[in-house]
N, C-alpha and C positions, 0 to 999 in steps of 0.2 A: 406499563400496565401491571397492576398488582394481581397476583394469582388469588382467585377467590374460591377455588374448589376445596372441598373438605378432603378429597382423596386424589392423589396423583393419577393421571391417565397414562395408560400404556400406549406408546406410539405403535401404529400398525398400518397395514394396508390390506384390508379384507373386503371381499365382495359382500354387499348387503342388498336387501330388498325391503321396501316399505309397502304397507297396504293401508288403505283408508277407504272411506265411504262404504263401511261394512264389508270390506274386502273386495269390492268390485273394481277398485283402482289399485294397480301395482306398479311401482317404479324402482329401477335399479339405482344403487348408490355405492360409494366406496366409504368404508369405515376407516377414518384416518387415525383416530385414537379412541380409547374406550376405558372406562372404569366401572366399578359396581354401580355408580350413580348416574353416569351419562356417557355421551359420545359426541364426536365431531364427525359429521357426514359431509361428503362432497357429491354433488349432482351435476349431470351434464347441463340440465336446465331446471333450477329449483322453483321456477314460477308456478304458481297455482297450488303449491303444497299446503296442506292444512296445518294447523298448529298442534294437532294430535294424530298419531298414527302408530301402527305396529311396525317394529323393526326386526327383521330376521337377519341374523349373522349367518351367512351361507355356509361358512366353513365349520361352524360348531353346531348349527341347528338351533341355537338359542333365540328365543323370541321375547322382545321387550315391548311394553307399552311406553311410547316416547312422547314427550311434550317439548315443543320448541322453546328454547331459552333465548337464542339470538340467531340472527341471519346476517351473513356478510358475503356478498357476491354469490359464488356457487356453493358456499359452505353454510351449514346449519349446525348449531350446537343444541343438543337435546339433553334432558334429564329423564331418568326412568321413574315410572310410577311403580309402586309395589306390585309384585306379580299377582297378589290376591285380587287386585283391582282390574286385571286384564279381562277384556271382553273377548270371548272366543267366537270368532266370526265363521259362518259356514263356508265361506270361500277361501278359507285359510289354506286349503290343500294346494291352491295355486302358488303359494309361497314356499312349498316344500323344496329343500335343496335337491339338486340333481345328484343322484348317487355317482360315485366315481366309476370309471370304466373298469371292467374286470382286468386283473393283471394278466399279462401275456407271457 
């Protein structure tokens, strides 16, 4: 299979979370690789996921508007829409990363 990406993705395994239906639905995922233009996500059960959603990278707090490019089993490839086009949903607070525990 020929690589069609404009930019190489960085392999990773970071916790992520997606929100859709104006933020009323939230699901956890694993971010398997990422670039400035898109990412590969893994879900326990990807059934019923919409073609557009917000993606939160839990470790960095970055939020992207994502559009599904492909689906394969439990994996979904997405590309990111320009941040200027992101819709800010009122229920977004549900997606906020959990702060790390205080150092002991």
